[in-house]
N, C-alpha and C positions, 0 to 999 in steps of 0.2 A: 648205584640203584636209582631208578626213577620211581618213587612211591606215588601212591594215588593223590597225595597232597600237591605234588608238583603237577601231575596231570590235570587235577582239578582247576588249579590256577591257569594253566595253559587253555583249558576249555572255556573258562570265563574270559580269558583275554582275547581269544579268537572270536568270541561272539560280540566283542566291542568294535571290531573292524572288519575289513575285507582280507587282510593278508597279515599273517603272524610271523615275525622274525624273532628267533630266540637267541640272545647272546650267551655264549658259553664261555666262562673264564679260563685262563690258563692255569696250569698247575701252580705256577709261581704266585699269581695273584691269590688263589685259594689258600695256599700255604701261609702267605703273609697275613691275610686278614681273618682266616677261619680256622687254620690248622691244617695237617696233612690231609690231602685229597685221598679219598678211598679208591677212586678210578682214575685211569690216565685220561688225557684230553681226548684222544681218539675214542676211548670207550664211552666217554660222556657224549661226544658228538653222535655217535651211532644210536645211543639210547634215546636221546632227545629227538632224532629224526624219526624214530619208530613210533612216536606218539602222534595219533592221527589228526590232531589240531595244528600241528607245526607245518609251515609252508617252507620256511628256510632257516638255516643256521647262519649266525654271525660268530665265526670262530675267533678266539682271542679277545673276546670283548672285555674292555677295561672294568675293573671292579666298581669304580665311580662312574655312574652314567652322566654324560654331559650333553649339552645341545649340539656339540660337534659330532658326537657319536650318532645322535638321532638324524642329524642332517646327512651324514655319510651314508646312511642306509634308506634315505628318504622316507623316514618315519614321522608321522603327524604327532605321536605321543608314545610314551613308554608305559607299561603296566607292571605293577608289582602287587605282592600281597599286602594285607593290612598289618603286617608285622614291621618292625623297625630293622633296617640293615645299616650296620655301622662299620666304619673303616677301623683299622687297628688303633687309631687315636680318638675313636668315639664320635667321628662326624657322620652325619646322615649321607649316605651315598647318592641319594636322589635330590639333594638340596637344590641344585642348580635347575633341574627340569621342573621341580615343584614351583619355584619362584617364577619360572617362565609360563606357568600354566599348561605344561606338556607332560603332565603326569596324571595317571588314572589308577585307581586301586581296585583290587578284587579281594573277596573275602577269603581269609585263610581257612583251610580245612581243619575243623576242630578234631583233635584226637590223634595227630600224627606229626611227626618232624623227623628229619634225619638224625637229629640229636637223640630223640626218643628211641629210634630203632637201634642206634649205636649203644645206648643205655642197656637195651634188652640183650644185646650180644654180650656186653661186658658183665652184666649181672647174672646171666645164665638162669634166669627165672622163667616160669611158665605162666605167671599171672596174665599175661596179655592173651593167652589162648581163650580165656573166658572174658576178654575186654576189660580186665581190671588192671589198669596201668598206673605207674608212678606219677604223681602230680608235682611239678615244681613251683616255685614261687613266681617266676616270671610268666606272663600269659603267652610268651612266644616261645622260650626254650623249654619250659615245662608245659605239658600238654594235657588236655582233658581226655576223657573217655570217648572213643569214637563209637558213634551210634549209626549203624546201617539203616538206610531207609529205602523204600521202593523207588521214590523220586530220584534218589541219588543214582541208583542202578540205571533207571531210564535215561537219566543225562548222559551216562557213560556208554550205554548200549547203542549199537548201530540200528537196531530196530528193523534190520533187513532179514527177510526170509530167504532160504535157498531158492533159486530160480532154476527153470528147466535148463539143463546143460551144465549146471554147477557141479564140481567135483567135491563132494562132502567128505572132508578129512578130519578125523578125530585124533586129538593128541590128549595125553592125560599126565598129570604130575602135581607137584606142590607149587611150582612157579613162585617159590619164596624169594623175597628181596629182588624182585623182577629186575633182571640185569642183562648185560650184553650176550651172555651165553644163551639166555632165553630168546632174545631178539634174533641172534644169528640163526638159532634153530628154527624159529617160526618163520623167518625170511626164506630159508631153504625149503621148508615145507610149502610155503606159498608158492614157490617156483616150480613145484612138481606138476602144477596143472594150469591150463590156460584160464579157466574160471574157477579158482579155488574158493571154498566156503569152509573155513576152519573153525571147528568147535573144540574148545579147550575145557577138558574135564579137570576141575580142581577138587582134590581130595580134602576131607575134613581134617581139622587140626589133629584130632586123636589118631587118625589113620597115618598122617605124615609123621607124627611122633613115634608111632610104632615102627616104621621102616627107617627113620632117620636118626631117632634117639636124641639125647641131650635135651635142649629146650626148643628144638625145632618144632614147628615152624616159627620163625622170628616174626613174621607177619601172620595174623590170624586169617581165617577164611573170608571174612568180610573185607579186609584190607587187600588181600591177594586178588579177590574177584575184581575189584576197581582197577587195580594195577593192570591186570591182563586185558580187561575190557578197553582200556585206553590205547592198547597196541593196534596200530593200523593193520596188522596182518590177521587179526582175530575178529571173527564175525559173531561168535556166540560163546558163551561160557556156561558150563554145567556146574552149579554150585553144590559141592558135596558129592561129587561123582563116585560111583563104586570103584574100589581098587581093581577089581577084575573087569576086564572090558567084556560084557556078557552079550549073548545073542539078543537079549531084549533090548540092550542099549543100541546095539548096531542096527537092529530093525526099526526101532523107534525114530532114530535120527536118519535112517536111510544112508548109512555110512558106506562110502566107496573105497575109502583107504584109512588104515590106522598107522600112525607113525610114532616112533620113539627115538630119542637120541642115543648117543653111544655110552651114556652112563649105565651102571649096573641095574638090572631089574630085579628087585628083591621079591621073592616068592610071596604068595598070598598066606594068610594065617594058616591054612591047611597044607601049606607046602607046594601048592600047585602054581603054574605059570599064569600070571594074570592076563597074558596075551594069547592064551592057547586057542580061544575061539576065532579071533581074526587070523591067527596063523592057519587054523584048520580050513578057513574060507579062502586063504591064499591072498589076503588083502593087508598083510602086515609088512611094514618096511622100515628098516633102520635108516636114520638120517644122520650124516656127520655134519655138525654145525660148523666145523673148522675152528671152534673156540674151545679152550680148555678151562675157561672160567666157570666156577661152580659157586653155589652158595657157600660151601665150606671154605673155599679159597678167600671169599670176600671177608668172612668171619675171621679168618686167620690174619688178613691184612689189618683188620681193626684191632685184633688182640695184640699183634705185634707192636702197634702204636698206641697201646692202651693208655699210658701215662699222658702222652700228648693229647689224645682225645678227651680224657677226663679234664685236663688243664683247660683245653679249648672250651669245653662246655661250661666250666666254672667262670672263665673270663667273659664269655658271651653273656651268661646270665647277669654277671655283675654289671656289665655295660648297659644291659637292658634295664636293670633295677635303677640305675643312675638316671637314665633317661625318664623313666616312670616318675621318679621322685621330682625331677626337674618339672615335669609336666603337671604334677600334683601342685607343687608350689605356685606355678603360674596360675592355675585355676584359683587357688586360695587368694592370690593377689587381686584377681579380677573381682572377687566378691568381698 
């Protein structure tokens, strides 16, 4: 999954230059330094390519960024978040480029990390639905509460209104743990028209929990909004869209076409078909994404490797705390 924390760092990085190349590590590198990858290399490539601020992918990027890597891709500098990335033996992966003055930092998005999302899946709690999340001791592995702001939405939004001749396409769903299945679906929908304007309706957490059960959604409405807005195929997001696609909604947004994937459509609370109105108008279309990946399958991958992920998180935080302690001692010595 590419969560909004990743997207926000890529947005900031793109603003620092004219062309953004994103290095994506191999499965072997991730397994060695961080633990079992949730997604395959091909899945990660496609998810990163779908983020609208990315210009190019560097496949098989080494875990340790060197000057040789920067020169290979004609890069002036590299950008990373303001957290510390360490190798398996505790070394800073950006040490060489930092020393050479070819390193820039962007602010980490408070309130989210892959580690935190994995924790939600393993704990099976619903606290994140109301934005009350667990807090770890490390400021990087343990995360603080995410607070949505209007400015953050503006930064992610395209700001573009539908233009004459645009085909306004409406899609709706949870879009939880925004992943390759969502990307493939939205890409296929985007290909249905010459000038598509895709509006994604996101259901509130309580609604998603009604039809998905367990502790779904894993990401709350604020987190899901930014994840979907970062996708290059999406023009607009309806935050807290009604489950039933109503005549009022279709008329308000002047919708030309309503699409849904091949997943099951759960009836509304009263047992009715949530797509009965667009079907009545003859503007409903099923779209086969060609991907069988679902949020459920991602969670199953995590649970299958539960012990490995828990060990990974503990080791990661221990290394970070050791670095913090070393930094604290250096500061004390200065004074």
